[in-house]
C-alpha positions as CSV (number, residue, x, y, z in Angstrom):
1,M,29.8,-15.0,-22.8
2,A,26.9,-14.8,-24.9
3,N,26.4,-14.2,-28.6
4,F,24.5,-11.5,-29.4
5,S,23.4,-11.4,-33.1
6,K,21.7,-8.3,-34.5
7,S,18.2,-10.2,-33.6
8,N,19.2,-9.4,-29.7
9,V,18.3,-5.8,-30.3
10,P,15.1,-4.2,-30.7
11,Q,14.5,-2.4,-34.1
12,F,13.2,0.8,-33.6
13,S,12.0,2.8,-37.1
14,V,11.5,6.7,-37.3
15,D,8.8,7.8,-39.3
16,V,8.0,11.7,-39.9
17,Y,4.6,12.9,-41.2
18,Q,4.8,16.9,-42.1
19,N,3.5,19.2,-44.8
20,E,7.1,20.4,-46.1
21,Y,5.6,23.4,-47.8
22,L,5.8,26.8,-46.2
23,P,4.8,30.1,-48.0
24,E,7.0,33.2,-48.9
25,G,8.7,34.0,-45.2
26,G,7.2,31.0,-43.5
27,R,9.8,29.8,-40.6
28,E,7.8,27.5,-38.4
29,V,8.2,23.8,-39.5
30,N,5.9,21.3,-37.3
31,A,6.1,17.5,-37.6
32,I,5.3,14.6,-36.3
33,V,7.7,11.5,-35.5
34,T,6.7,8.1,-34.4
35,V,9.0,6.0,-32.8
36,T,8.4,2.5,-32.7
37,A,10.3,-0.6,-31.3
38,T,9.6,-4.0,-32.5
39,G,11.0,-7.6,-31.6
40,G,10.6,-7.7,-28.1
41,G,11.7,-10.2,-25.7
42,T,15.1,-10.0,-27.0
43,I,17.2,-6.7,-25.9
44,G,19.1,-4.8,-23.2
45,S,22.0,-3.2,-23.5
46,A,23.5,-6.3,-24.9
47,V,25.1,-4.5,-27.7
48,T,27.3,-2.5,-25.4
49,A,27.1,-4.2,-22.0
50,P,26.7,-8.5,-22.5
51,H,27.2,-8.8,-19.2
52,L,23.9,-7.0,-18.3
53,Y,21.9,-9.3,-20.2
54,S,20.8,-12.7,-19.1
55,P,19.9,-14.4,-22.4
56,G,16.1,-15.7,-23.0
57,Q,15.1,-13.7,-19.8
58,G,15.2,-10.3,-21.0
59,P,17.6,-7.5,-19.4
60,S,18.8,-7.6,-16.2
61,A,17.0,-5.3,-14.3
62,A,16.0,-4.0,-10.6
63,V,12.8,-2.8,-9.2
64,A,11.8,-0.5,-6.0
65,I,8.5,-0.8,-4.8
66,M,7.9,2.4,-2.4
67,V,4.2,1.6,-0.6
68,D,3.1,4.5,1.4
69,C,2.8,3.3,5.4
70,S,1.8,6.8,6.8
71,G,-1.1,6.7,9.2
72,S,-4.1,8.0,7.1
73,M,-3.2,4.3,5.3
74,D,-5.6,3.0,7.9
75,Y,-9.0,4.8,7.3
76,P,-10.6,3.1,6.3
77,P,-7.9,-0.4,7.7
78,T,-8.5,-2.3,4.1
79,K,-6.8,0.4,2.2
80,M,-3.2,-1.3,4.1
81,R,-4.6,-4.4,3.4
82,N,-5.3,-3.4,-0.2
83,A,-1.7,-2.2,-0.4
84,R,0.1,-5.4,1.2
85,D,-2.0,-7.7,-1.1
86,A,-1.3,-5.5,-4.4
87,T,2.5,-5.1,-3.8
88,A,2.0,-8.9,-3.2
89,A,0.6,-9.6,-6.5
90,A,3.2,-7.2,-8.2
91,I,6.2,-9.5,-6.7
92,D,4.7,-12.5,-7.7
93,I,5.5,-10.9,-11.5
94,L,8.5,-10.7,-11.0
95,R,11.1,-12.4,-13.0
96,D,13.8,-14.6,-11.8
97,G,17.3,-13.0,-11.4
98,V,15.4,-9.5,-11.4
99,H,17.0,-7.3,-8.1
100,F,14.1,-6.0,-5.8
101,A,13.0,-4.5,-2.9
102,V,10.3,-2.9,-1.1
103,I,10.3,0.6,0.9
104,G,8.0,1.5,3.1
105,G,7.3,5.3,3.2
106,T,6.4,7.6,5.9
107,H,8.0,10.9,6.9
108,V,11.2,8.6,6.9
109,A,11.9,6.0,4.3
110,K,12.2,2.1,5.9
111,E,14.0,-1.0,4.4
112,V,10.8,-3.7,4.5
113,Y,12.2,-6.1,2.4
114,P,15.4,-7.5,2.3
115,G,16.9,-4.9,4.4
116,G,20.6,-4.0,5.3
117,G,21.0,-1.7,2.3
118,R,20.9,-4.5,-0.3
119,L,18.6,-5.7,-3.0
120,A,17.1,-9.3,-3.2
121,V,17.5,-11.6,-6.2
122,A,14.2,-12.7,-7.5
123,D,13.2,-16.2,-7.3
124,A,10.5,-18.6,-5.4
125,T,12.3,-18.2,-2.2
126,T,12.7,-14.3,-2.3
127,R,9.4,-13.9,-3.6
128,D,7.9,-15.6,-0.4
129,Q,10.2,-13.7,1.7
130,A,9.4,-10.3,0.7
131,K,5.2,-11.6,1.0
132,Q,5.9,-12.3,4.8
133,A,7.6,-9.4,5.1
134,L,4.7,-7.5,3.6
135,R,2.3,-8.8,6.6
136,K,4.4,-6.7,9.1
137,L,3.6,-3.7,7.3
138,S,1.6,-1.3,9.2
139,A,0.2,2.9,9.2
140,G,1.3,5.0,11.2
141,G,3.5,8.5,10.6
142,G,3.5,11.6,8.1
143,T,4.6,11.5,4.4
144,A,8.0,12.8,2.9
145,I,7.9,11.5,-0.6
146,G,11.7,12.6,-1.4
147,T,12.9,10.3,1.6
148,W,11.5,7.3,-0.2
149,L,12.6,8.1,-3.5
150,R,16.7,8.6,-2.3
151,L,16.1,5.3,-0.6
152,A,14.9,3.8,-3.7
153,D,17.7,5.4,-5.6
154,R,20.5,3.7,-3.5
155,L,19.1,0.7,-3.1
156,L,18.3,0.6,-7.1
157,S,22.3,2.1,-8.1
158,S,23.9,-0.5,-6.2
159,A,23.0,-3.4,-8.7
160,D,25.2,-3.6,-12.1
161,V,21.5,-3.6,-14.6
162,A,20.2,-2.3,-17.7
163,I,17.0,-1.3,-16.4
164,R,16.2,0.9,-13.3
165,H,12.7,1.4,-12.4
166,G,10.3,2.5,-9.2
167,I,7.0,2.2,-8.4
168,L,5.3,4.4,-5.8
169,L,2.0,4.0,-3.9
170,T,0.5,7.0,-2.1
171,D,-2.7,8.0,-0.6
172,G,-2.1,11.6,0.7
173,R,-0.3,14.9,0.2
174,N,3.4,15.5,0.8
175,E,3.3,17.1,4.3
176,H,6.4,16.5,6.5
177,E,8.8,17.7,3.6
178,S,9.0,21.1,1.2
179,P,8.1,21.2,-2.0
180,Q,11.6,22.2,-2.6
181,D,13.2,19.4,-1.1
182,L,10.9,17.0,-3.4
183,K,11.5,18.8,-6.5
184,R,15.5,18.7,-5.6
185,T,15.2,14.9,-5.1
186,L,13.1,14.7,-8.1
187,D,15.8,16.3,-10.2
188,E,19.0,14.2,-8.5
189,C,16.9,11.1,-9.6
190,A,15.7,12.0,-12.9
191,G,18.1,10.1,-15.6
192,R,19.0,7.4,-12.8
193,F,15.7,5.4,-12.5
194,T,12.3,5.3,-14.3
195,C,9.2,5.2,-11.8
196,D,5.3,4.7,-12.0
197,A,3.1,6.6,-9.4
198,R,0.0,5.9,-8.1
199,G,-2.7,7.8,-5.8
200,V,-5.2,5.6,-3.9
201,G,-8.3,6.8,-2.5
202,T,-9.0,10.8,-2.9
203,D,-6.9,13.1,0.0
204,W,-3.5,13.1,-2.2
205,E,-2.3,15.8,-4.5
206,V,-2.8,15.3,-8.4
207,K,0.0,17.9,-9.2
208,E,2.1,15.9,-6.7
209,V,1.9,12.7,-7.9
210,T,1.9,13.6,-11.6
211,G,4.8,15.9,-11.1
212,I,7.0,12.5,-9.8
213,A,5.7,10.6,-12.7
214,S,6.8,13.1,-15.1
215,A,9.9,13.8,-13.9
216,L,10.7,10.5,-13.7
217,L,9.4,9.6,-17.6
218,G,6.9,6.6,-16.1
219,T,3.0,6.6,-15.6
220,A,1.0,8.5,-13.3
221,D,-2.7,7.1,-12.4
222,I,-5.4,7.1,-9.5
223,V,-6.8,4.0,-8.2
224,A,-10.0,5.5,-6.5
225,D,-11.2,2.3,-4.8
226,P,-7.9,0.5,-3.1
227,A,-9.8,-2.6,-4.0
228,G,-8.5,-2.2,-8.0
229,L,-4.9,-1.9,-6.4
230,A,-3.6,-5.7,-7.2
231,A,-5.1,-5.5,-10.9
232,D,-3.1,-2.0,-11.6
233,F,0.3,-2.9,-9.6
234,T,0.1,-6.2,-11.8
235,Q,-0.4,-4.4,-14.8
236,L,2.2,-1.8,-13.7
237,M,5.1,-5.0,-13.3
238,E,4.0,-6.6,-16.4
239,T,4.8,-3.6,-17.9
240,A,8.2,-2.9,-16.1
241,M,9.2,-6.4,-16.7
242,G,8.2,-5.6,-20.5
243,K,10.9,-3.1,-20.6
244,E,14.3,-4.1,-23.0
245,V,16.1,-0.9,-23.2
246,A,16.7,2.2,-20.9
247,D,17.9,6.1,-21.4
248,V,17.0,5.9,-25.1
249,A,17.0,9.5,-26.1
250,L,15.8,11.2,-29.4
251,R,18.4,13.4,-30.9
252,L,18.0,16.6,-32.8
253,W,20.3,17.8,-34.8
254,T,19.5,21.1,-36.6
255,P,21.1,23.4,-39.3
256,V,23.2,26.8,-38.5
257,D,20.3,29.6,-37.6
258,T,17.4,26.7,-37.1
259,T,16.3,26.4,-33.2
260,I,14.3,24.1,-31.8
261,K,10.9,25.6,-30.4
262,F,9.7,22.4,-28.7
263,V,9.6,19.2,-28.3
264,K,6.5,17.4,-26.7
265,Q,5.7,13.8,-26.2
266,V,2.3,13.8,-27.8
267,A,1.2,10.1,-27.7
268,P,0.2,8.0,-25.5
269,T,0.3,11.1,-22.9
270,V,1.2,14.7,-23.7
271,E,5.0,15.3,-22.0
272,D,6.6,18.5,-22.8
273,L,10.5,17.2,-23.4
274,T,11.8,21.1,-24.4
275,T,13.5,21.9,-21.3
276,R,15.0,18.6,-20.8
277,R,17.7,19.1,-23.6
278,T,20.9,18.0,-23.3
279,E,23.3,18.9,-25.6
280,A,25.1,16.7,-27.8
281,G,27.8,18.1,-30.0
282,P,27.6,20.6,-32.4
283,R,23.9,21.7,-33.0
284,A,22.6,18.8,-31.7
285,G,20.6,18.1,-28.6
286,D,19.4,15.1,-26.6
287,Y,15.6,14.4,-25.3
288,P,14.9,11.9,-22.8
289,T,12.3,9.3,-23.4
290,G,12.8,6.6,-20.8
291,S,12.9,2.7,-21.2
292,W,11.3,1.0,-24.1
293,G,9.7,-2.6,-24.6
294,D,7.8,-3.4,-27.6
295,E,5.8,-0.1,-28.0
296,S,5.2,3.1,-30.5
297,R,4.7,6.8,-29.3
298,D,4.4,9.9,-31.0
299,Y,6.3,13.4,-30.3
300,H,5.9,17.0,-32.2
301,V,8.8,19.0,-33.1
302,C,8.3,22.2,-34.0
303,V,11.6,24.2,-35.8
304,E,12.1,27.7,-36.8
305,V,14.2,28.1,-40.0
306,P,15.7,31.1,-41.0
307,A,13.2,32.7,-44.3
308,A,14.4,31.6,-47.6
309,N,13.1,32.4,-51.3
310,I,10.1,30.2,-52.9
311,G,11.9,27.0,-54.6
312,Q,14.3,26.6,-52.0
313,E,14.2,23.8,-49.9
314,M,16.3,22.6,-47.0
315,L,16.7,20.1,-44.1
316,A,15.3,21.6,-41.0
317,A,16.2,18.7,-38.6
318,R,17.4,15.4,-38.7
319,V,16.1,12.7,-36.0
320,S,17.9,9.5,-34.5
321,L,17.4,7.7,-31.5
322,V,20.6,7.1,-29.2
323,I,21.4,5.7,-25.8
324,P,23.9,7.4,-23.7
325,Q,26.9,5.5,-22.6
326,P,29.2,5.9,-19.6
327,D,32.3,7.3,-21.3
328,G,29.8,10.5,-22.7
329,T,29.6,9.0,-26.0
330,A,26.8,7.5,-27.2
331,Q,25.2,4.5,-29.1
332,N,23.5,5.2,-32.1
333,L,20.2,2.7,-32.7
334,G,20.0,3.2,-36.3
335,A,16.8,4.8,-37.0
336,Q,16.5,8.2,-38.5
337,G,13.9,10.6,-39.7
338,L,14.1,13.9,-41.5
339,V,12.1,17.2,-41.3
340,R,12.2,19.2,-44.3
341,A,10.6,22.5,-45.5
342,V,10.4,23.8,-49.2
343,W,9.2,27.4,-49.6
344,T,6.7,27.3,-52.5
345,D,4.0,29.9,-53.9
346,D,1.8,27.4,-54.2
347,M,-1.4,28.5,-51.8
348,A,-2.9,25.3,-51.5
349,A,0.0,23.4,-50.5
350,S,1.7,25.8,-47.9
351,T,-1.5,26.6,-46.1
352,S,-2.7,22.5,-45.7
353,I,-2.2,21.1,-42.5
354,N,-1.0,17.6,-41.8
355,P,-3.7,15.7,-39.9
356,Q,-1.2,14.2,-37.5
357,V,-0.1,17.7,-36.7
358,A,-3.6,19.0,-36.6
359,H,-4.7,15.9,-34.6
360,Y,-2.0,16.0,-31.9
361,T,-2.1,19.8,-31.9
362,G,-5.8,19.1,-30.8
363,Q,-4.6,17.0,-28.0
364,A,-2.3,19.0,-26.6
365,E,-4.6,22.0,-26.2
366,L,-7.3,19.1,-24.6
367,A,-4.6,18.4,-22.2
368,Q,-4.2,22.2,-21.5
369,V,-7.8,23.2,-21.0
370,I,-8.9,20.5,-18.7
371,Q,-6.1,21.6,-16.4
372,Q,-6.6,25.4,-17.0
373,G,-10.6,24.6,-16.7
374,L,-10.5,22.6,-13.7
375,D,-7.8,25.3,-11.7
376,L,-10.5,28.0,-12.5
377,R,-13.1,25.9,-10.7
378,K,-11.4,25.1,-7.8
379,S,-10.5,28.9,-7.6
380,G,-14.6,29.7,-7.8
381,D,-14.6,31.0,-11.6
382,I,-17.4,29.5,-12.8
383,D,-17.5,31.2,-16.0
384,G,-13.9,30.8,-17.0
385,A,-14.1,27.0,-16.2
386,T,-17.2,26.8,-18.0
387,A,-15.6,28.1,-21.3
388,K,-12.5,26.0,-20.7
389,L,-14.2,22.6,-20.3
390,G,-16.8,23.4,-22.8
391,R,-13.5,23.7,-25.4
392,A,-12.0,20.3,-23.7
393,V,-15.3,18.9,-24.6
394,Q,-15.5,20.4,-28.1
395,L,-11.6,19.4,-28.6
396,A,-12.3,15.7,-27.3
397,G,-15.6,15.4,-29.3
398,A,-13.9,16.3,-32.7
399,S,-11.0,14.2,-32.0
400,G,-12.3,10.8,-31.5
401,N,-11.0,10.5,-27.5
402,A,-13.9,9.0,-26.2
403,D,-11.9,8.2,-22.8
404,T,-11.5,11.7,-21.9
405,A,-15.2,12.9,-23.1
406,K,-16.4,10.2,-21.1
407,L,-14.8,11.5,-17.6
408,L,-15.6,15.1,-18.8
409,A,-19.2,14.1,-18.8
410,K,-18.9,13.2,-15.1
411,V,-17.6,16.9,-14.4
412,V,-20.0,19.1,-16.9
413,D,-23.5,18.7,-18.3
414,V,-23.1,18.5,-22.2
415,V,-25.5,20.5,-23.5
416,D,-23.7,20.7,-27.3
417,A,-20.8,18.9,-27.9
418,A,-20.1,19.8,-31.2
419,T,-20.2,23.5,-30.3
420,G,-18.4,23.3,-26.6
421,T,-21.6,24.2,-25.1
422,V,-21.7,23.0,-21.1
423,R,-23.0,23.7,-17.8
424,L,-20.8,22.5,-14.9
425,K,-22.4,20.4,-12.8
426,A,-23.1,21.6,-9.1
427,K,-22.5,18.3,-7.4
428,V,-18.9,16.6,-8.7
429,A,-17.5,13.3,-7.3
430,E,-13.9,14.3,-5.9
431,A,-12.4,10.6,-7.1
432,D,-14.3,11.9,-11.0
433,E,-12.4,15.6,-10.8
434,M,-9.1,13.7,-9.8
435,T,-9.6,10.9,-12.5
436,L,-9.9,13.6,-15.0
437,E,-7.2,15.8,-13.9
438,T,-4.9,12.8,-13.5
439,R,-6.1,11.4,-17.1
440,S,-6.1,14.4,-19.0
441,T,-2.5,14.1,-20.7
442,K,-3.8,10.6,-22.0
443,T,-4.1,11.3,-26.1
444,V,-5.8,8.9,-28.7
445,R,-3.8,8.3,-31.8
446,V,-4.5,9.9,-35.4
447,K,-6.5,7.0,-37.2
448,K,-4.5,6.2,-39.8
């Protein structure tokens, strides 16, 4: 059995940014928690399950690629060809030893490779066979994405591996299945594998694709021009191959009479985790964060503490990172951060807002007003849409979120960014509107 030294484990660190000072009667404590994983190329559940780790190669992993093969993938015919090429490019990136499968998705899910209800193990031969099998992919039929995800779950769970990941590509709406069926499937698959979702072209539903990625803790994006699929899939697979540890949870412990108001991931994207809490013993709860490679993410934690007198101080929350184990216990990753509350009569101290907290409060509002503005625009409320998207332009400019500002400028004419004065464009390309909606939750980090 391989010998696992400390260096086999990525080192996690937790940093807390907050203004801990509250005025008399103040009860709300806000903190930005930065979680960083470093020391990559090393990991897996090596510490707890050495058999899930292939030395020198990274952790054992299984990947399922789900390709839309519904009839609309033939319009234009280049779309299906681009999807085949993109899947082939992704297969080329698979590390030797990684388990994988390709699924063709219509109103039913078909095993394209290797078939027989199993996964292939990546090497030169299986990669070549998989690419041969892709040539047989043709378009025809409807769309029931839940069936694709259920097959992916069945195949991925057949391997005893550390990391399970899906990549899903669709070009249309989920017409052959009820929204309730898809939601039930997502609830069943959540926590079993992570999944990145991509919409190609402009005939798919943004909220469906982003909903899939959100439920399965993956990324969502638009590939408006099918010619961009190969580059996107290559990058997706490189990122998947860089993941080193799965199922990391943010554990929050709070003292008596203290409640968590919300927990949100705020960078690199906004993702509300509040309702995903699972209880973890007395006054502690775990919030899922998915798989990690070498990366850093920021979380906004808001805690309500009992009122106290001037001069008192308390620990409002303790933040740690854990990996849940099959037997119901959890392995602690050793990093910890403390959120504090101190009551003061110093007005300057108690009213100042921590720059990190202020920045991410603005970024979360930015994501929200873009969604609201686009929804109002679709429903024909021009004044409402103009007000919301104007506020978005103002927030994007003030926070230095240049990418979002650029996307907004394709939907509105900016008269004055500082005041948020805008006019809705009379004609907006569908791809531009969908790109803005799909990427609305992408944030920029605070300039340290």
